C-alpha positions in Angstrom: 10.9 -14.2 13.5 12.6 -16.3 10.9 15.1 -18.8 12.4 18.7 -18.7 11.1 19.1 -20.9 8.1 21.3 -21.1 5.0 18.2 -22.0 3.0 17.2 -19.2 0.6 13.4 -20.0 0.5 11.3 -17.2 1.9 9.2 -19.6 4.0 10.6 -22.5 5.9 9.0 -25.6 7.3 9.6 -27.0 10.8 12.9 -28.6 9.7 14.2 -25.2 8.6 14.1 -25.9 4.9 11.9 -24.6 2.1 8.4 -26.0 1.8 7.9 -28.9 -0.6 5.0 -28.8 -3.1 3.3 -31.4 -0.9 3.8 -29.3 2.2 2.2 -26.3 0.5 -0.7 -28.5 -0.7 -1.3 -29.6 2.9 -1.4 -26.0 4.1 -3.8 -25.0 1.3 -6.1 -28.0 2.0 -6.1 -27.2 5.8 -7.2 -23.6 5.3 -9.8 -24.5 2.6 -11.3 -27.0 5.0 -11.3 -24.5 7.9 -13.0 -21.9 5.6 -15.6 -24.4 4.6 -14.6 -24.1 0.9 -15.4 -27.3 -0.9 -14.4 -26.2 -4.4 -11.2 -27.9 -5.7 -8.4 -25.3 -5.7 -4.9 -26.0 -6.8 -1.7 -24.3 -5.7 -1.1 -23.5 -9.4 -4.6 -21.9 -9.6 -3.8 -19.7 -6.6 -0.5 -18.7 -8.1 -2.2 -17.9 -11.4 -4.9 -15.8 -9.7 -2.3 -13.9 -7.7 -0.3 -13.1 -10.9 -3.5 -12.1 -12.8 -4.5 -9.8 -10.0 -1.1 -8.2 -9.8 -1.1 -7.6 -13.5 -4.6 -6.1 -13.3 -3.3 -3.7 -10.6 -0.5 -2.5 -12.8 2.5 -4.9 -12.2 4.4 -5.2 -15.5 5.7 -8.4 -17.1 9.3 -7.7 -16.0 8.2 -7.4 -12.4 6.1 -10.6 -12.6 9.0 -12.4 -14.2 11.2 -11.6 -11.2 8.4 -12.3 -8.7 7.6 -15.7 -10.2 11.0 -16.7 -11.3 10.0 -17.3 -14.8 12.7 -18.3 -17.2 11.4 -16.1 -20.0 9.3 -13.0 -20.2 6.8 -14.7 -22.5 5.4 -16.7 -19.6 4.9 -13.5 -17.6 3.2 -11.7 -20.5 0.4 -14.2 -20.3 -0.6 -12.7 -16.9 -0.3 -9.1 -18.2 -2.6 -9.9 -21.2 -5.2 -11.5 -18.9 -5.0 -8.5 -16.6 -5.2 -6.1 -19.5 -8.4 -7.8 -20.8 -10.0 -7.5 -17.3 -9.1 -3.8 -17.3 -10.4 -3.2 -20.8 -13.7 -5.0 -19.9 -14.1 -2.9 -16.8 -13.5 0.3 -18.8 -16.1 -0.8 -21.4 -18.7 -1.6 -18.7 -18.2 1.7 -16.9 -18.1 4.0 -20.0 -21.0 6.2 -20.9 
């Protein structure tokens, strides 16, 4: 259960405040090591993969904008175009 805090971040660190970029990087590195993954993976790369997959599954740019906190819809549209290309490619590969 989440401890009481006035911090608005979804996830809190041991001090009860939102994770820093460095804190997230440490967590990602820890689990990459535990999983035996040696490939360099950035937090931004994980975020981008998440957004692309959500777009491919039908999440629209307005929903992505809210989810990611983008300032403009243009940034969110990049994920939708990538997702749409993946869907188009899958349709072409599975067409008779």
